[in-house]
TIKEDREN-103417 format. One record per residue: residue in one letter; x, y, z of N, C-alpha, C in turn. Coordinates in steps of 0.1 Angstrom, whole numbers, padded with zeros to 4 digits, always signed. Example, Ala and Ser with C-alpha at 12.3 -4.5 7.8 and 13.67 -1.06 7.14 Angstrom:
2
A+0132-0057+0078+0123-0045+0078+0132-0033+0078;S+0128-0022+0071+0137-0011+0071+0129+0000+0079;
END
This chain:
125
M+0166-0458-0048+0167-0450-0060+0153-0451-0067;N+0148-0439-0070+0135-0438-0077+0138-0437-0092;C+0132-0445-0100+0134-0445-0114+0121-0443-0122;L+0123-0438-0134+0112-0435-0143+0115-0443-0156;S+0105-0450-0161+0106-0457-0173+0104-0448-0185;V+0114-0446-0194+0114-0437-0205+0120-0443-0217;T+0119-0436-0228+0126-0441-0240+0137-0432-0244;K+0147-0437-0252+0158-0429-0256+0155-0422-0269;D+0145-0427-0276+0141-0420-0289+0126-0416-0288;E+0123-0406-0296+0110-0400-0296+0098-0409-0299;N+0101-0419-0308+0090-0428-0312+0090-0442-0304;G+0099-0443-0295+0099-0455-0286+0105-0468-0292;Y+0112-0466-0304+0118-0478-0310+0129-0485-0302;S+0135-0477-0293+0146-0482-0284+0141-0490-0272;G+0128-0490-0270+0122-0497-0259+0124-0489-0246;L+0120-0494-0235+0121-0487-0222+0134-0488-0216;V+0139-0478-0209+0151-0478-0201+0147-0471-0188;Q+0154-0474-0177+0152-0468-0164+0161-0456-0163;L+0154-0445-0158+0161-0432-0156+0160-0428-0141;N+0171-0426-0135+0171-0421-0121+0165-0407-0120;I+0154-0405-0113+0147-0393-0112+0157-0381-0107;A+0166-0385-0098+0175-0375-0093+0184-0369-0104;D+0185-0375-0115+0194-0371-0126+0187-0361-0136;I+0174-0359-0134+0166-0350-0143+0169-0336-0140;A+0172-0328-0150+0175-0314-0149+0161-0307-0151;F+0154-0310-0162+0141-0303-0164+0133-0311-0174;L+0120-0309-0174+0111-0315-0183+0107-0304-0193;E+0105-0308-0206+0101-0299-0216+0089-0305-0223;S+0079-0298-0225+0067-0302-0232+0068-0297-0247;R+0067-0307-0256+0069-0304-0270+0061-0314-0279;T+0052-0309-0287+0044-0317-0296+0038-0329-0290;G+0031-0327-0279+0024-0338-0273+0033-0349-0265;K+0045-0346-0264+0055-0355-0257+0062-0347-0246;I+0068-0354-0237+0076-0348-0227+0090-0352-0229;L+0099-0342-0231+0113-0345-0232+0119-0343-0218;I+0127-0353-0215+0133-0353-0201+0148-0350-0203;H+0153-0339-0199+0167-0335-0200+0174-0338-0187;T+0186-0344-0188+0193-0348-0176+0205-0339-0173;I+0210-0341-0161+0222-0333-0157+0234-0339-0165;H+0233-0350-0171+0244-0356-0179+0243-0352-0194;N+0234-0343-0197+0232-0338-0211+0226-0348-0220;D+0218-0357-0215+0211-0367-0223+0196-0362-0224;T+0189-0367-0234+0175-0364-0235+0167-0378-0236;F+0156-0379-0229+0148-0391-0229+0134-0386-0232;Y+0124-0395-0235+0111-0392-0239+0100-0400-0231;T+0089-0394-0229+0077-0400-0224+0065-0393-0229;V+0053-0397-0225+0041-0390-0230+0033-0385-0217;G+0024-0376-0220+0016-0370-0209+0018-0355-0209;S+0012-0349-0199+0013-0334-0198+0024-0330-0188;L+0028-0318-0190+0038-0312-0181+0033-0311-0167;K+0020-0307-0166+0014-0305-0153+0013-0319-0146;Y+0009-0329-0153+0008-0343-0147+0022-0348-0142;W+0032-0347-0150+0045-0352-0146+0051-0344-0135;T+0049-0331-0135+0053-0322-0124+0047-0327-0111;Q+0034-0329-0111+0026-0334-0099+0031-0347-0095;V+0033-0357-0104+0037-0370-0101+0051-0370-0094;L+0060-0363-0100+0074-0362-0094+0074-0355-0081;N+0066-0344-0079+0065-0338-0066+0059-0347-0056;S+0049-0355-0059+0043-0364-0050+0052-0375-0046;T+0062-0378-0054+0072-0388-0051+0083-0383-0042;G+0083-0370-0039+0093-0365-0030+0103-0356-0036;F+0102-0353-0049+0111-0344-0056+0106-0330-0057;S+0114-0321-0061+0110-0307-0062+0111-0301-0076;F+0100-0302-0083+0099-0296-0096+0089-0284-0096;F+0092-0275-0105+0084-0263-0106+0082-0259-0120;I+0069-0256-0124+0067-0252-0138+0071-0237-0140;A+0082-0236-0147+0089-0223-0148+0083-0214-0160;D+0078-0221-0169+0070-0214-0180+0061-0224-0186;R+0054-0220-0197+0044-0229-0202+0049-0242-0208;N+0062-0243-0211+0068-0255-0217+0078-0262-0208;N+0082-0257-0197+0093-0263-0189+0090-0264-0174;S+0094-0275-0169+0093-0277-0154+0107-0281-0149;V+0113-0272-0141+0126-0274-0136+0128-0281-0123;H+0138-0290-0123+0141-0297-0110+0149-0288-0101;M+0143-0283-0091+0149-0273-0083+0162-0277-0076;D+0163-0290-0073+0175-0295-0066+0187-0295-0074;N+0186-0295-0087+0197-0296-0096+0202-0283-0102;I+0195-0272-0099+0200-0259-0104+0212-0255-0097;V+0223-0251-0104+0235-0246-0098+0237-0231-0101;E+0231-0226-0111+0232-0212-0115+0220-0206-0122;M+0217-0194-0119+0205-0187-0125+0210-0174-0131;N+0205-0172-0144+0209-0159-0151+0197-0151-0151;G+0197-0139-0144+0185-0130-0144+0183-0123-0156;F+0193-0120-0164+0191-0113-0177+0184-0122-0187;L+0189-0134-0188+0184-0144-0198+0172-0152-0193;K+0170-0151-0180+0159-0159-0173+0161-0174-0176;V+0173-0179-0173+0175-0194-0175+0182-0200-0162;A+0180-0213-0161+0186-0220-0150+0197-0229-0157;Y+0208-0230-0150+0219-0239-0155+0221-0250-0145;F+0226-0262-0150+0228-0273-0141+0242-0278-0139;E+0251-0270-0144+0266-0273-0142+0273-0259-0142;R+0283-0259-0134+0291-0246-0133+0300-0243-0145;N+0307-0253-0150+0316-0252-0162+0308-0256-0174;R+0301-0247-0180+0293-0250-0191+0300-0250-0204;G+0295-0259-0214+0301-0259-0227+0290-0257-0237;N+0293-0259-0250+0283-0257-0260+0271-0266-0259;T+0273-0278-0254+0262-0288-0253+0255-0288-0239;S+0259-0279-0231+0253-0279-0217+0238-0275-0218;K+0230-0282-0209+0216-0279-0209+0213-0267-0201;H+0202-0260-0204+0197-0249-0197+0182-0249-0198;C+0175-0244-0188+0160-0243-0188+0156-0229-0188;T+0148-0225-0199+0143-0212-0199+0131-0210-0190;M+0129-0198-0186+0118-0195-0177+0111-0182-0181;S+0098-0180-0178+0092-0168-0180+0097-0158-0169;K+0094-0145-0170+0098-0135-0160+0092-0139-0147;S+0079-0142-0146+0073-0146-0133+0078-0159-0128;G+0081-0168-0137+0086-0181-0133+0100-0180-0127;Y+0108-0171-0133+0122-0168-0128+0121-0162-0114;K+0112-0153-0112+0110-0147-0098+0106-0157-0088;E+0096-0166-0092+0092-0176-0082+0102-0186-0079;V+0110-0191-0089+0120-0201-0087+0131-0194-0078;S+0135-0182-0081+0145-0175-0073+0140-0174-0058;M+0128-0171-0056+0122-0170-0043+0123-0183-0036;L+0119-0194-0042+0119-0207-0037+0133-0211-0033;L+0143-0208-0042+0157-0212-0039+0162-0204-0027;D+0158-0191-0026+0163-0183-0015+0157-0188-0002;I+0144-0193-0002+0138-0198+0010+0145-0211+0014;A+0149-0219+0004+0156-0232+0007+0171-0230+0011;R+0175-0217+0011+0189-0213+0014+0198-0221+0005;S+0195-0222-0008+0203-0229-0018+0216-0222-0021;A+0226-0230-0025+0239-0225-0029+0240-0220-0043;V+0228-0218-0049+0228-0214-0063+0235-0200-0065;V+0242-0199-0076+0249-0187-0080+0240-0179-0089;Y+0239-0166-0087+0231-0158-0096+0241-0149-0105;S+0238-0149-0118+0246-0141-0127+0238-0132-0135;
END
């Protein structure tokens, strides 16, 4: 299991916790920090750039893609894509607290193409 050391709060008062990289839904860059959203609807924090963390995670054997200027999506955890809203979802039965990753128009096209090449079971809506 590959883990990442992250914090549960934005300022690091909670100390470090280990997060299974496979549980990451997407990364979000905001105000100089990286928010790490998981498939379990949790949010964790680290520092650095979106480009750096995308490269690190891809070099570790995972599949992340920068879908717009603020988000890098974990391709393996996408279960549904919405072409009208240009978002990726990470669970089929979504609720009000379900996570979704926004994408630019070009990011959506590239993610869709990559998923099609991988013969993914992603549902398009």
